[in-house]
N, C-alpha and C positions, 0 to 999 in steps of 0.2 A: 242425111243427118250431119249437122255441123259438129266438128270436134274443136275443143279449145285447149291450147297449150298454156301451161302456167309460166308466164314470162317473168314472174317475180318470185324470189325466195329469200328467206331470212337466214339461210345458211351460206356464209361467204365462200366457204370452200367448194360447195356444190355450184355456186354461181360462177366461180372462176374456172372450174372444171368444164362447165358448159361453154364458157367463152373460149376456152382452149380448143374444145372440139369444133366450135363454129368459126374459129379464126380463119380469115381469108388472106391475111398478109403476115409477113414475118414479124413486123412490129407488134401486131395484136397477139401473135403466138408467144413472143418473148415476154411481153407484159404480163400475160396470163400465167406463164411459167414462174416468173419472178414473184408474183402475188401469191401463188400456191406455195412456193418455198417459204415465203415469209409467214404465211398462215400455219404451215407445218411446224416451223421453229417455235412459234408462240404456243402451239398446242403441246409440243414436247416439254416446254418450260412449265406448263401448268400441271403436268403429270406428277403425282406424288412419288417421292423416292421410296424404295422398298425399305422396310425396317431392317436395321443392322442386327447381325447375330452377335453373340457374346464376344467372340474373338475380335470382331470389328470394333465393338465398343471399347475393349481393352486397348486395342491398337490406337484408336483415336485418343483415348485418355493418355497413353504414353506419349503420343506425339504432342499433346497439349502440355503435359508436364515438362517436356523438353523445350518448349517455346519460351522466348524472352518475356512475353507477357505474363506467363504463368510464374516465372521466376521473380518478376517484378512484384506481382501480387503477393507472393510468399514473403518477400522481403518487407513489403509494406505491413503485412499482417504481423510478422515477427517483431518489427519495430514498434508497432502499436501495442503488442502484448508486453514487450519489455518496458514500454513507457507506462503502461497501466500498473505493472508490478512495482516500478520505481515510485509511482505516485502513491501506491498503497503503503510501501515501506516508509516513504517520507512522511505520509500522514500518520502512520503508526508511531514513528519516532517522535514527531511533533506532539502527539497526544501523550506519549509516555513522558516526554520532557516536561510538558505542561503539568501532568499529574504529579511528577516528582517535585516540581517547583511549588505547586500548591500545597503539597504535604509538608515541604520544608518550611514554607512561610507559616503554615498553621502551627508547626512544631515550635518555630521561633516565637510566634505570638503566644504560645502556651508556656514558654519558659518562665516568665515572671510569676505566673499563677502557680506553676509547679514548684518554684523556689519558695514562694510564700507558704505553700502547704508543707513543704519539707522542713522549713524553719519552724513552723508551728508544731509539727510532730517532734522535732528534735528538742525543742524547749520543754514540751510536755514530758518527754521520756528522760530528759537529762537536767531537770531543774536543779537538783542538788549539786551536780558538777558545775553548772553555770554559776551558781552562787559562790562556789569555791574559787572559780577562776576570777570572778569579780573581786573577791576578797584578796586574792593574791596580787591583783593589779593595784588595789588600794594600798596594800602593804608596801608595794614598790614605789609609792609616792604619788600615784595617780589619784585625782579627785573621784568622788563617787560617780559623777556625771560622765567623766572621761573614761572611767573603768567600764561603765555600762555600754558606752559607745564602742569601745574597742572589743568588748565581748560580743556585742551584736554584729559588728563588722566581721569578726572571725567566724561566727556562726553562719552568717549569710554567705561568706566566701566558701565555706565548707559545704553548705547545702547546695549552692550553685554548681560546684564541682560534682556533687552526687547526682544532681539532675542531669547534667551533661553526660555523665557516665551511663546513667539509665537510658538516655536517649540513644547513645551510641550502641548499646546492647540491643535496644528495640530495632534500630536500623539494620543491624547485622542479622537479626532474626527474620526480619521482613525480606531483606535482600537475598539471603541464602536459604530461606525456608528451613531454619534450624531451631532447636530448642533454646531456652534461656541459658542452660548450662553450657551448651555448645558455643553460644554466642559469647559468653563470658570468657571461655577458654580461648576462643579465636581473638578476642580483643586483647587478652593478656599477651598472647604470642605476638600480635602486631606491635604492642608497646615495647615488648622485650627486644624485638628486632630493631625498632627505631632507636632504642637506648643503646644497643650495641653499635649501631651505625654511627651514632653521635660520638661514642667513645673512640671509634676507629678514626673519625675525622679529627678529633682532638689530638690523637697520637700522630 
């Protein structure tokens, strides 16, 4: 009965083990040994590493935190965080300034209308006094037209001052979140301080 030997194999390690056993010269033996060593190294590289325990994980994390790459990433992250905060603060400041400017422009735009309303109210409430003032001006030698002009100018000036005063009080109320009475008191103290300061400069 004939026996057949399998001369071919798909396993390279088995193949070179067989060649090592059948080597008849030192060159064949050396070549087979070198190939086996090479195959064993490749095999070792393919082996999966064992999972790390908790202590190894913390040790590796500490080592990473001490590395220059980790410090660089932390610095970059911190710089980015500070940049974003600065952008938010700047944006908020710009929006606040824009809102204040818009409110100021609106208030300035409303001044003429508020003065006209104040003048109308004053003339309605003080018609008798206005007639008396006009009459006094005429007695001083002014014509009727000139007397009416001067009276209206005085009323307009007085009402314009009243509107500005009201707007200052409203601004203090809004800025400090206080009542109207508190705003009036605060405004009075501010003007008293400015008045005293001017007296000191004169002296």
